Structure formats: C-alpha cells, structure tokens
SEVOMI-603665 format. One record per residue (C-alpha): residue number from 0; residue in three letters; y, x, z; chain. Coordinates in steps of 0.001 Angstrom, whole numbers, plus 524288, in hexadecimal, padded with zeros to 5 digits. Each point is the difference from the previous one (the first is absolute). Example, Ala and Ser with C-alpha at 12.3 -4.5 7.8 and 13.67 -1.06 7.14 Angstrom:
BEGIN
ATOM   resi   resn      py      px      pz   chain
ATOM      0    ala   7EE6C   8300C   81E78       A
ATOM      1    ser   80D70   8055A   7FD6C       A
% end
This chain:
BEGIN
ATOM   resi   resn      py      px      pz   chain
ATOM      0    met   13554   EC51C   C47EC       A
ATOM      1    phe   7FB9E   80A83   7F68B       A
ATOM      2    gly   80D49   80693   800E4       A
ATOM      3    gly   7FF4C   8000F   80ED5       A
ATOM      4    phe   7F228   8056E   7FFBF       A
ATOM      5    ala   803C5   80AA9   7F657       A
ATOM      6    phe   80BC1   803B7   80850       A
ATOM      7    met   7F72A   800E2   80BF8       A
ATOM      8    ile   7F643   808CC   7F8E5       A
ATOM      9    val   80AC1   808F2   7FAEE       A
ATOM     10    ala   805FF   8012D   80DA8       A
ATOM     11    phe   7F2A0   802DC   805CE       A
ATOM     12    val   7FCDF   80A6C   7F5CD       A
ATOM     13    val   80D4A   80677   801C5       A
ATOM     14    ala   7FEDD   80055   80EE1       A
ATOM     15    leu   7F1F2   804C5   7FFE7       A
ATOM     16    ser   80273   80A26   7F571       A
ATOM     17    val   80B4E   80616   80784       A
ATOM     18    ile   7F805   800BC   80C81       A
ATOM     19    val   7F3AB   8052A   7F95E       A
ATOM     20    ala   807AD   80A18   7F82A       A
ATOM     21    ile   80671   8053E   80C5F       A
ATOM     22    his   7F30F   8000B   8076E       A
ATOM     23    glu   7F881   80722   7F564       A
ATOM     24    tyr   80B37   8095D   7FD59       A
ATOM     25    gly   7FF3F   803DB   80E59       A
ATOM     26    his   7F1B4   803A8   7FE1C       A
ATOM     27    tyr   8030D   8070C   7F34A       A
ATOM     28    ile   80BCF   80815   803F9       A
ATOM     29    val   7FAEA   80438   80D45       A
ATOM     30    gly   7F2DC   8033D   7F9DB       A
ATOM     31    arg   80713   80847   7F5F5       A
ATOM     32    trp   807BE   806E3   80AAE       A
ATOM     33    cys   7F311   802B0   806E0       A
ATOM     34    gly   7F9E3   805E4   7F3D5       A
ATOM     35    ile   7F777   7F451   7FC38       A
ATOM     36    his   80033   7FC9D   7F189       A
ATOM     37    ala   800FD   7F1D9   7FB87       A
ATOM     38    asp   7F8B9   7FC6D   7F38F       A
ATOM     39    val   8053D   7F206   7FEFE       A
ATOM     40    phe   80B66   7F852   805B9       A
ATOM     41    ser   7FDBA   7F1B5   7FCBB       A
ATOM     42    leu   808A1   7F44E   80264       A
ATOM     43    gly   7F684   7F4B9   7FEC4       A
ATOM     44    phe   7F18D   7FF2A   7FCB4       A
ATOM     45    gly   7F816   7FCCA   7F3F3       A
ATOM     46    pro   80361   802D1   7F1B4       A
ATOM     47    val   80ACA   80A0A   7FE50       A
ATOM     48    leu   80C5D   7FABC   7F9B0       A
ATOM     49    tyr   807BD   80CA6   7FFEC       A
ATOM     50    ser   7FD43   80E13   803CF       A
ATOM     51    arg   80581   80D96   7FEBC       A
ATOM     52    thr   7FBA6   80D56   804D8       A
ATOM     53    asp   809C5   808C2   806D5       A
ATOM     54    lys   80096   80ED9   7FF8C       A
ATOM     55    arg   7F757   800FD   80C1E       A
ATOM     56    gly   7F51E   7F882   7F951       A
ATOM     57    thr   801BB   7F357   807BA       A
ATOM     58    val   7FE76   7F363   7F84E       A
ATOM     59    trp   80A5F   7F5F6   803A6       A
ATOM     60    gln   7FBD2   7F272   7FBE7       A
ATOM     61    val   80314   7F189   8010B       A
ATOM     62    ala   7F422   7F718   7FFDC       A
ATOM     63    ala   7FE90   7F1A7   7FCBB       A
ATOM     64    leu   7FD1E   7FA8A   80DA4       A
ATOM     65    pro   80C2D   80243   80874       A
ATOM     66    ile   7F918   7FD7E   80CF4       A
ATOM     67    gly   8002E   80DC2   8056E       A
ATOM     68    gly   7FEC6   80DFA   7FBB5       A
ATOM     69    tyr   7F9C7   80CF6   8031B       A
ATOM     70    val   800C0   80EB8   7FEFE       A
ATOM     71    lys   7F361   80683   7FB98       A
ATOM     72    phe   7FFCD   80E0A   80478       A
ATOM     73    met   7F853   80AD0   7F968       A
ATOM     74    gly   7F164   7FED9   80245       A
ATOM     75    asp   80085   7F286   80667       A
ATOM     76    ala   7F426   7F788   7FD6D       A
ATOM     77    asp   808F4   7F409   7FF59       A
ATOM     78    ala   80DDC   7FB6A   8029C       A
ATOM     79    ala   7FD04   7FE82   80E91       A
ATOM     80    ser   7FD51   80EB6   8016E       A
ATOM     81    ala   7F2F0   7FC68   8060E       A
ATOM     82    gly   7F8D9   80C1F   7FB61       A
ATOM     83    ser   7FEF5   80A8C   7F5B5       A
ATOM     84    asp   7FBBD   7FDCC   7F1F9       A
ATOM     85    gly   7FA31   80DBB   7FFAC       A
ATOM     86    ser   8079B   80416   7F3EF       A
ATOM     87    val   8091A   809FD   8062B       A
ATOM     88    ala   7FD43   80E89   7FFA1       A
ATOM     89    glu   7FF4E   80733   80CDF       A
ATOM     90    ala   80C86   8076D   7FCC9       A
ATOM     91    asp   807A8   7F33A   7FEEE       A
ATOM     92    met   7FAA9   7F93B   80C2A       A
ATOM     93    arg   80C86   802DB   8078F       A
ATOM     94    lys   80718   7F6F3   7F687       A
ATOM     95    thr   7F737   7F47B   80368       A
ATOM     96    met   8008F   7F693   80B7C       A
ATOM     97    met   7F22B   803CD   803F8       A
ATOM     98    gly   80312   80E8A   7FFA7       A
ATOM     99    ala   80DA1   7FFE8   805F5       A
ATOM    100    pro   80235   8038A   80E49       A
ATOM    101    leu   7FF4E   7F4F5   809C4       A
ATOM    102    trp   80EA7   80039   802A1       A
ATOM    103    ala   802F2   7FEBB   7F170       A
ATOM    104    arg   7F6C5   7F474   7FE47       A
ATOM    105    ala   8054B   7F91D   80C0A       A
ATOM    106    ala   80E23   8020D   7FBC8       A
ATOM    107    thr   7FD28   7FB12   7F244       A
ATOM    108    val   7F951   7F3A6   804DA       A
ATOM    109    ala   80A2A   7FD19   80A86       A
ATOM    110    ala   80B0B   8019D   7F62F       A
ATOM    111    gly   7FD53   7F2D9   7F977       A
ATOM    112    pro   802BB   7F78E   80BFC       A
ATOM    113    ala   80ABC   8096E   80434       A
ATOM    114    phe   80739   7FE0E   7F323       A
ATOM    115    asn   7FEAE   7F13E   8019F       A
ATOM    116    phe   8064D   8012A   80D65       A
ATOM    117    ile   80AD2   808A0   7FA93       A
ATOM    118    leu   802A3   7F629   7F52F       A
ATOM    119    ala   800C8   7F504   80A09       A
ATOM    120    ile   80983   807A1   8088F       A
ATOM    121    leu   808A4   8035F   7F461       A
ATOM    122    ile   8004E   7F1E1   7FB4F       A
ATOM    123    phe   80320   7FAE5   80D9A       A
ATOM    124    ala   80A68   80A7C   801DF       A
ATOM    125    gly   805F7   7FD57   7F2A2       A
ATOM    126    ser   8009C   7F173   802AF       A
ATOM    127    ile   80678   80263   80D1A       A
ATOM    128    met   80A0B   80919   7F9DA       A
ATOM    129    tyr   802B5   7F5E9   7F563       A
ATOM    130    gln   801CA   7F4F1   809C5       A
ATOM    131    gly   80818   807F1   80994       A
ATOM    132    arg   802BE   7FC5B   80E17       A
ATOM    133    ala   80913   7F535   804B3       A
ATOM    134    ile   80CE5   8059A   804A0       A
ATOM    135    asp   8056E   7FD5F   80D81       A
ATOM    136    pro   8077F   7F762   80236       A
ATOM    137    pro   7F8E6   7F650   7F700       A
ATOM    138    thr   807E5   7FD9E   7F3AC       A
ATOM    139    phe   7FE50   7F544   7F5F2       A
ATOM    140    gly   7FAD9   8046B   7F2D3       A
ATOM    141    ala   7FAB1   7F74F   7F539       A
ATOM    142    met   7FDC2   7F1B7   80385       A
ATOM    143    gln   7F382   7F8A0   7FD12       A
ATOM    144    asp   8009E   7F5BB   7F565       A
ATOM    145    leu   7FFC7   7F349   807DB       A
ATOM    146    pro   80277   7F18A   7FD48       A
ATOM    147    pro   80E55   7FBD5   7FF63       A
ATOM    148    ser   7FF49   7F9AE   80D84       A
ATOM    149    tyr   7FDD0   80DA0   805CD       A
ATOM    150    ala   80CC8   80569   7FA70       A
ATOM    151    ser   809DA   806EF   808BB       A
ATOM    152    asp   80BCA   80906   7FF22       A
ATOM    153    leu   7F887   80BAD   8054C       A
ATOM    154    arg   801B7   80BAC   7F6EC       A
ATOM    155    arg   7FA5A   80D2F   7FCC8       A
ATOM    156    gly   805EA   80A33   80915       A
ATOM    157    asp   801ED   7F6BB   80B8A       A
ATOM    158    val   7FBAF   80685   80C9F       A
ATOM    159    met   7F77D   7F77C   808A5       A
ATOM    160    val   80492   7FEF2   80E20       A
ATOM    161    ala   7F930   7F3E9   8057E       A
ATOM    162    val   7F91C   7F35D   7FC7D       A
ATOM    163    glu   8034A   7F3FF   80836       A
ATOM    164    gly   8061B   80964   809BA       A
ATOM    165    ile   7F391   80836   8011D       A
ATOM    166    pro   80237   80E68   7FC58       A
ATOM    167    phe   7F8BF   8048C   7F3E0       A
ATOM    168    val   7FE92   80E6D   802EB       A
ATOM    169    asp   7F5DD   804EA   7F65A       A
ATOM    170    ala   7F3E6   7FC48   7F843       A
ATOM    171    glu   7F735   80348   80B8D       A
ATOM    172    arg   8057E   7F44D   8075A       A
ATOM    173    glu   7FEA4   7F643   7F4E7       A
ATOM    174    glu   7F3DB   7F96B   80585       A
ATOM    175    ser   80558   7FE5B   80DC0       A
ATOM    176    leu   80CEF   7FAF3   7FA88       A
ATOM    177    ile   7F941   7F594   7F7DB       A
ATOM    178    asp   7F897   7FB72   80C05       A
ATOM    179    leu   80D28   7FDA0   806C1       A
ATOM    180    leu   806AB   7F8B8   7F4EA       A
ATOM    181    pro   801EA   7F149   800C9       A
ATOM    182    ala   7F86A   7F7AA   7F637       A
ATOM    183    lys   80BD1   7FD15   7F768       A
ATOM    184    glu   800EC   80011   7F13C       A
ATOM    185    arg   80D51   806AF   8006B       A
ATOM    186    leu   80347   80B29   80933       A
ATOM    187    ala   80CC1   8069B   803F0       A
ATOM    188    tyr   80086   80E4F   7FBCB       A
ATOM    189    glu   809E2   80926   8064A       A
ATOM    190    ile   8031A   80AD3   7F65A       A
ATOM    191    glu   809DE   80ACB   7FDB6       A
ATOM    192    arg   806E6   8003E   7F2CE       A
ATOM    193    asp   80B2C   80910   7FC4D       A
ATOM    194    gly   802FA   802DA   80E44       A
ATOM    195    gln   8000A   7F1AA   803DA       A
ATOM    196    thr   7F641   7F87C   80835       A
ATOM    197    leu   7FC39   7F30B   7F9E9       A
ATOM    198    val   7F687   7F500   80341       A
ATOM    199    ile   7F9A7   7FA34   7F3DC       A
ATOM    200    asp   7F53A   7F5FA   7FF5D       A
ATOM    201    gly   7F3E6   8031A   7F7F2       A
ATOM    202    pro   7F1B9   7FC54   7FE1B       A
ATOM    203    tyr   7F57B   801E8   80A27       A
ATOM    204    leu   7FDB1   80E96   801DC       A
ATOM    205    arg   7F200   7FFD0   7FAF6       A
ATOM    206    pro   7FF09   7F4AB   7F67E       A
ATOM    207    thr   7F3B9   7FB72   7F91D       A
ATOM    208    ala   8019B   80927   7F46B       A
ATOM    209    val   7F3BA   8073B   7FBA0       A
ATOM    210    ser   801BB   80EC5   800B8       A
ATOM    211    ser   7F1D8   803AC   7FCE7       A
ATOM    212    val   7F342   7F96A   7FC41       A
ATOM    213    ser   7F2FD   80541   804ED       A
ATOM    214    pro   7F608   8024B   7F530       A
ATOM    215    arg   7F4A7   7F64B   7FF77       A
ATOM    216    ser   806A1   7F723   809EE       A
ATOM    217    ala   8020D   7F154   7FF7F       A
ATOM    218    ala   80E16   8023B   7FBB0       A
ATOM    219    asp   7FBE9   8099C   7F57C       A
ATOM    220    asp   7F5B0   7F6AB   7FAA5       A
ATOM    221    ala   809D8   7F4C8   80033       A
ATOM    222    gly   809BA   807E1   7F7FE       A
ATOM    223    leu   80ABA   8028A   80A11       A
ATOM    224    arg   80938   80AED   7FC29       A
ATOM    225    val   80923   80955   806D8       A
ATOM    226    gly   80D43   7F93E   800B1       A
ATOM    227    asp   7FAAF   7F22A   8014F       A
ATOM    228    val   80672   7F81E   80AC8       A
ATOM    229    ile   7F7A8   7F60F   8074D       A
ATOM    230    thr   808E2   7F484   802F3       A
ATOM    231    ala   7F611   7F62C   80547       A
ATOM    232    val   7F210   7FEC7   80518       A
ATOM    233    asn   7F928   7F2FB   7FDCB       A
ATOM    234    gly   80D48   7FA05   7FD2F       A
ATOM    235    glu   8063D   804F5   80C97       A
ATOM    236    pro   80BF5   808AF   7FD74       A
ATOM    237    ile   7FFC2   80D92   80612       A
ATOM    238    phe   809C3   80B2B   80040       A
ATOM    239    ala   7F9E2   80A90   808A0       A
ATOM    240    phe   7F437   80883   7FD47       A
ATOM    241    ser   7FB64   7FDC1   80DEC       A
ATOM    242    gln   7FF24   7F15F   7FD06       A
ATOM    243    leu   7F731   802E9   7F470       A
ATOM    244    gln   7F76F   808DC   80867       A
ATOM    245    glu   7FE50   7F555   80A2E       A
ATOM    246    met   7FC7C   7F5B2   7F5DB       A
ATOM    247    val   7F601   80907   7F9AA       A
ATOM    248    arg   7FA13   8032B   80D32       A
ATOM    249    asn   7FF39   7F1B2   80402       A
ATOM    250    ala   7F9D6   7FBF3   7F309       A
ATOM    251    glu   7F3BD   807E1   80375       A
ATOM    252    gly   7FBB3   800BB   7F1E7       A
ATOM    253    ala   80418   7F26A   7FB88       A
ATOM    254    glu   8070A   7FF1F   7F2F3       A
ATOM    255    leu   80ED4   80126   80012       A
ATOM    256    thr   8096D   7FBCD   7F560       A
ATOM    257    leu   80B7F   80950   7FF3B       A
ATOM    258    gly   80CFB   7FCED   7F9B6       A
ATOM    259    ile   803DE   80C5D   7F895       A
ATOM    260    trp   80D91   8038F   7FB25       A
ATOM    261    arg   7FEAC   809BE   7F4CC       A
ATOM    262    asp   80B2E   80479   7F756       A
ATOM    263    gly   8075D   7F348   801DD       A
ATOM    264    asp   7F447   7F70F   7FDEB       A
ATOM    265    thr   7F7DB   7F8D3   80A27       A
ATOM    266    leu   7F142   7FEC0   7FED6       A
ATOM    267    pro   7F49F   7FC22   808DD       A
ATOM    268    val   7F503   8097A   8034A       A
ATOM    269    thr   7F3A5   7FC0F   80748       A
ATOM    270    leu   7F7E7   80A02   8076F       A
ATOM    271    ala   7F779   8013C   80C0E       A
ATOM    272    pro   801D8   80A89   80A6C       A
ATOM    273    arg   7F4BE   80984   8017E       A
ATOM    274    arg   7FA5B   806DB   80BD1       A
ATOM    275    val   803FF   80E52   7FF5D       A
ATOM    276    asp   7FC3A   80B4D   808EB       A
ATOM    277    leu   80BFA   8082F   8034D       A
ATOM    278    pro   80017   80D65   8069F       A
ATOM    279    thr   8062A   800C9   80D8A       A
ATOM    280    ala   80169   80A91   80A3B       A
ATOM    281    asp   7F37D   7FB08   80669       A
ATOM    282    gly   7F7DD   7FDC1   7F3B8       A
ATOM    283    phe   8011F   7F3D4   7F785       A
ATOM    284    glu   80465   7F210   801B0       A
ATOM    285    thr   7FD93   7F453   7F71E       A
ATOM    286    arg   80B41   7F77B   7FB60       A
ATOM    287    trp   80260   7F50F   7F643       A
ATOM    288    leu   808A7   80598   7F538       A
ATOM    289    ile   8045C   7FCC5   7F244       A
ATOM    290    gly   802EB   80E35   7FCB3       A
ATOM    291    ile   80EC1   801B0   7FF1C       A
ATOM    292    thr   80A37   8075C   807C4       A
ATOM    293    gly   80E69   7FD44   80211       A
ATOM    294    arg   80BD3   8080F   80392       A
ATOM    295    ile   80E46   7FE62   8036C       A
ATOM    296    phe   8081C   7FA17   7F516       A
ATOM    297    phe   80733   80C87   7FC67       A
ATOM    298    glu   7FC43   80DE7   7FCC5       A
ATOM    299    glu   8052A   8099F   809E1       A
ATOM    300    met   80769   80B74   7FA35       A
ATOM    301    thr   7F81A   80C66   80164       A
ATOM    302    glu   80172   80E97   80165       A
ATOM    303    ser   7F736   80A2D   7F9D9       A
ATOM    304    ile   7F464   80603   806FE       A
ATOM    305    gly   7FD25   80E7A   7FE1F       A
ATOM    306    pro   7F332   8047D   7F9DD       A
ATOM    307    val   7FAD7   80657   80C6A       A
ATOM    308    glu   801D3   7F3C5   80822       A
ATOM    309    ala   7FACD   7F78B   7F4EE       A
ATOM    310    val   7F388   80823   7FF0B       A
ATOM    311    lys   7FE45   7FED7   80EBC       A
ATOM    312    ile   80141   7F128   7FF1F       A
ATOM    313    gly   7F6E2   80017   7F432       A
ATOM    314    ala   7F5C0   8076F   807C8       A
ATOM    315    glu   80154   7F62C   80B13       A
ATOM    316    gln   7FDF4   7F4F4   7F63B       A
ATOM    317    leu   7F3CB   806D4   7FADC       A
ATOM    318    trp   7FAC2   80139   80DDD       A
ATOM    319    tyr   802C3   7F1A1   80296       A
ATOM    320    thr   7F938   7FC08   7F35B       A
ATOM    321    ala   7F403   8084A   80312       A
ATOM    322    thr   7FE91   7FBD4   80E2F       A
ATOM    323    thr   80214   7F1A3   7FCCD       A
ATOM    324    ser   7F5DB   800AD   7F517       A
ATOM    325    leu   7F5F6   8065E   808E5       A
ATOM    326    ser   802BE   7F617   80AA8       A
ATOM    327    ala   7FE48   7F4DB   7F656       A
ATOM    328    leu   7F30B   805A3   7FB41       A
ATOM    329    glu   7FB3D   80156   80E00       A
ATOM    330    his   803BE   7F1E8   80322       A
ATOM    331    val   7F936   7FB20   7F39A       A
ATOM    332    ile   7F37D   80751   80361       A
ATOM    333    met   80069   7FA97   80DEA       A
ATOM    334    gly   801DE   7F248   7FA8A       A
ATOM    335    gln   80D1D   7FE58   806E2       A
ATOM    336    ile   807D4   7FD42   7F39F       A
ATOM    337    ser   7FCA5   7FA72   7F2AD       A
ATOM    338    thr   7F9BB   807F8   7F51C       A
ATOM    339    cys   80B51   7FB00   7F7A4       A
ATOM    340    asn   8073B   80BEB   80526       A
ATOM    341    leu   7F762   80832   7F6F7       A
ATOM    342    ser   8041F   800A3   7F1C4       A
ATOM    343    gly   7F810   804BB   7F481       A
ATOM    344    pro   803D1   8028D   7F1E2       A
ATOM    345    val   8034D   7F1A8   7FD7D       A
ATOM    346    gly   808B6   7FED9   80BEF       A
ATOM    347    ile   806B4   80CF7   7FD2B       A
ATOM    348    ala   8026B   7FBDE   7F1E8       A
ATOM    349    glu   805F9   7F317   80468       A
ATOM    350    thr   8087C   80722   809E6       A
ATOM    351    ser   80444   809C8   7F596       A
ATOM    352    gly   804A2   7F500   7F72E       A
ATOM    353    ser   806CF   7F8E5   80B14       A
ATOM    354    met   80763   80C0E   8048B       A
ATOM    355    ala   803C1   803A9   7F216       A
ATOM    356    arg   805C8   7F264   7FDFA       A
ATOM    357    gln   8088D   8021E   80C07       A
ATOM    358    gly   80676   80BD7   7F9DA       A
ATOM    359    ala   7FEAA   80EA0   7FE0F       A
ATOM    360    gln   80338   8037F   80E10       A
ATOM    361    ser   7F56E   7F714   80585       A
ATOM    362    phe   7F617   804D1   7F60E       A
ATOM    363    ile   802C9   80E5D   802C7       A
ATOM    364    trp   7FEE9   7FD99   80EA8       A
ATOM    365    phe   7F2E4   7F963   7FD81       A
ATOM    366    ile   7FB59   80C02   7F880       A
ATOM    367    gly   8037B   80822   80BF7       A
ATOM    368    ala   7F885   7F6FF   80920       A
ATOM    369    leu   7F442   7FF9C   7F6DE       A
ATOM    370    ser   8003D   80EC7   7FEA2       A
ATOM    371    ala   7FF6E   80134   80EC9       A
ATOM    372    ala   7F471   7F69C   80059       A
ATOM    373    val   7F8BD   80751   7F539       A
ATOM    374    gly   8020C   80CEA   806FD       A
ATOM    375    leu   7FB23   7FA30   80CBA       A
ATOM    376    val   7F3DC   7F9A6   7FA17       A
ATOM    377    asn   7FC71   80CB2   7F920       A
ATOM    378    leu   7FF7C   806D7   80D2C       A
ATOM    379    phe   7F548   7F700   80500       A
ATOM    380    pro   7F3BF   80845   8026B       A
ATOM    381    ile   7F820   7F90E   7F57B       A
ATOM    382    pro   7F8A5   8082A   7F5E4       A
ATOM    383    val   8065B   7FF40   7F27D       A
ATOM    384    leu   80D7D   7FEDD   8065C       A
ATOM    385    asp   80803   80C0D   8036F       A
ATOM    386    gly   7FD69   7FD9E   80E70       A
ATOM    387    gly   7F166   800E7   7FD64       A
ATOM    388    his   801A6   80D50   7F994       A
ATOM    389    leu   80845   8048F   80B70       A
ATOM    390    ala   7F55A   7FB6F   80964       A
ATOM    391    phe   7F60C   8084C   7F890       A
ATOM    392    tyr   8094D   80B89   80083       A
ATOM    393    ala   8017D   7FE17   80EAB       A
ATOM    394    tyr   7F129   80055   8011D       A
ATOM    395    glu   7FFE2   80C88   7F818       A
ATOM    396    ala   80A78   80619   80888       A
ATOM    397    val   7F84A   7FD06   80C66       A
ATOM    398    thr   7F23C   80371   7FB31       A
ATOM    399    arg   8040F   80B19   7F6E8       A
ATOM    400    arg   7F7C3   7FA4C   7F50A       A
ATOM    401    lys   801FE   7F61A   7F539       A
ATOM    402    pro   7F908   7F2D4   8008A       A
ATOM    403    asn   7F374   7FF37   7F82E       A
ATOM    404    glu   80381   7FBDB   7F221       A
ATOM    405    arg   7F54E   7F5B2   7FFC4       A
ATOM    406    val   804EF   7FA46   80CCF       A
ATOM    407    leu   80DD2   800A2   7FAC3       A
ATOM    408    gln   7FC2B   7F7FC   7F41E       A
ATOM    409    val   7F97E   7F5BB   808A3       A
ATOM    410    phe   80C38   7FEED   80851       A
ATOM    411    met   80840   7FEB1   7F3B4       A
ATOM    412    phe   7F735   7F510   7FB22       A
ATOM    413    val   80123   7F8EC   80D10       A
ATOM    414    gly   80EAB   801FD   8003B       A
ATOM    415    leu   8015D   7FA9A   7F243       A
ATOM    416    gly   7F813   7F426   80426       A
ATOM    417    leu   80907   7FDC3   80B99       A
ATOM    418    ile   80C29   800EF   7F783       A
ATOM    419    leu   7FA89   7F6BF   7F5BA       A
ATOM    420    ser   7FBC1   7F65E   80A92       A
ATOM    421    leu   80D74   80045   80639       A
ATOM    422    met   8068B   7FE31   7F2D1       A
ATOM    423    ser   7F70F   7F489   7FCD8       A
ATOM    424    phe   80313   7F9C0   80D24       A
ATOM    425    thr   80EB8   8019A   7FE5D       A
ATOM    426    ile   7FF79   7FA38   7F247       A
ATOM    427    leu   7F849   7F45A   80545       A
ATOM    428    asn   809C5   7FF42   80B1D       A
ATOM    429    asp   80BB0   7FFEF   7F6BF       A
ATOM    430    val   7FA5C   7F644   7F64B       A
ATOM    431    leu   7F85F   7F641   8084C       A
ATOM    432    leu   802A1   8019B   80E90       A
ATOM    433    cys   80E8E   80321   8001B       A
ATOM    434    pro   80581   7FBFE   7F2A5       A
% end
C-alpha cells in the first residue's frame, strides 16, 4: 500500500510540475518580451530547496511544496501581482507589472493559460502522430494476447475483406458492423493473403479484453488491468464485449463476480457498477459502468499522420476537452449531474497514479488533458486567477483608469476565499462523498 501511495504521489508531482512550469514560463517569457522584469521564478511554494540567479537578475528556484508555482515580477507586492510594494524607482516603473502598458500586462497574464493550451495541443498532436491512422483497407497488425480458446490462423499482414459475409470497409464502420454480427463465439473472416482470398475462423470481433481502465472507476479500484480478458460474469461464460455491457447495465449497481484471464492464469474479481455521467451531443446521460473499454482483437496497421494535420486534430481535441468540461460544470451547478464529476487535489493525484500505471502514453495524454483543464480554470474571471486580472484589465480598457488599489485588494481577498472554499469542497468530495 505504501508503495502504491508513493507511486501516486510521484506521478502527481511530476504531472503538476510539468503543467505549472509551462504555465509560469508563459508568464515569464512573454513578460520578458514585453519589457517586464521577473525577480523570482518559483516552482513550488515554501522553503527554497534550490535556487540560482541568471544574468538578468531573475532568481530561479525550486521550493519544498510542489503544489503550484509563481512568477514574482519587479515591484509586485506578492506573487499574485495584486499591487505594488512601493520599492521601485520612478525610472524603473516600466519594468514592473503596475507600470507596464495595458497591452503588455494583458499579454503577460494571458500567456500562462495560453501556454497550457499549447502544451495540450502539442501532447495531443504528438500522441496522434505516434499512434498513426489505420490504413485502408483494414490490415491485421499485432494480435491481442487472448486465452488459447480464442486462437486462430489469422496473421499479421492479412487484409480484412468481410466478417460473416458483411464487408469490413474501415474503422468508421466498426460499430455498425458489430451490431450486425451474429452472437457466435467463432466468426468467419474473409481475408486476402499473398494474392489469395481465404476464409478463416477467429474469435468474436470485439472480445471481452480490457483495452483501457478509467481512473477511479470500479474496475480501477478492483485492480483490473489493460490486457485482462473477462471470461465470465457471475459464473456465466461470455465472449463478446456487448454481453458484458448488457450484464453491467442490468445489474444496476449490484455486485458482479468476474472471471478474469490474466497472463495464463484465471482469477475472480468482485466489483459493483457505478453510476457515471457521460457527455453526449445533447448534454449528459447517466449509465451504470465498471470503467473499462474494449476494442477489436487485433491492432490495425497504421500510416503516419503529418504534423500539420496532427496539430489540427490536437486543437480539435483541446476544444472538445474545454467544451465538455464547461458543460459538466454547468450541469453540476444546475444539479443535473453528480458533484462527483468535480475532482480536487486528491482525485487528480489518484488519477495521475492510475494513468501512470497504464503506461507512458496514457500518462502523457493525461498531462495534456490536465494542462487544458488548468488553462481553462485559470481563465475564470475570479480575482487571484489570471482571468480575474484580465477582467480588471478589461475594466481599465473601458474606463481608462485602473481599479482602486484598496478595492483591488478586497476583490483579491474574496477571490482567494472562493478558491480555498472550492478546493475544500473538492477535497471533501474526493475523500468522503465520492471516494
């Protein structure tokens, strides 16, 4: 248990440190480009563990509490840039946040979330380039590791033509094809091999093999792993992922005992499906889930995707992540879905550990998704956050005068109270309400 907890903490610190470093570097570098001097760049809070001063006079430091970071610009009263400390000579005011032009201050503040979004897009794009795109016509690549009863003579390089006489054109038609397949444990696959057309029997197209495990789900808590094959539910043999989905749905939260095939061994796992709110085109719908996904029993051979197209897809993924997150927040506030859809530090730490255990690719993708979320949250118009500063700058642009410093400090105090209250609620939510 201690080893698992330590692994979770390390994964959480790594993920958060990457995201915070990118966010704060956005503030720092754009501020520098705009002529604003940074006194301190800190990764973490509290006692300083390591520091050095560069040739520009900026102190780069790592602090003991790795739960955030900050850039303190010249003349700032504090790390939140909430006012001036009054120590800067008039001749140097242009180098401070308070004395810089409005455009420079706005660009410097907006750069933090912008760099988080850029990081997310680059991670999504890199993952897409690494995975590639399934070639057409679909061609067998690596096979999943399945129990001996699933064995067949299908090979890498075989070109898929049809399944049970139904054409298998491309990955886009996978769902509709599965809906048409007969409920048989063995299916007839028509393939092309070395210029010949052959019909070879093989396992059900989408067997009950686990291809991913959702963090903090029933399956994750029960210890299911990617590659596990579910061979039975409550003693009843199954062979198709759709059968498992139906049994989970019909259980309506009652405990299920799964027969798991793992690396040649068979073991029982008991878990209970949980109600989960899932995004749809029309909002959210609630389903009973155990938190796993399945896929067809072979990897499709892929072709590379160019960087331009990958960045475009990465930007679309960022937009989807942002819009889905905002929709979820709206539905939580309206009481239409559970507050369990909100995660605080505890939930994020648990998710970090879970994704890291699933492999480097899953963990890096999670960092991208979390970076997008951090960038989005920082744009909320709440004092203390970047969005709050931008709201003050918008006020200044419209009224042609800066907000009163006393009023600004009051707003900052209120904003800090809101953030601390929300953090306290999410921690309570993670630990007691939605463990």
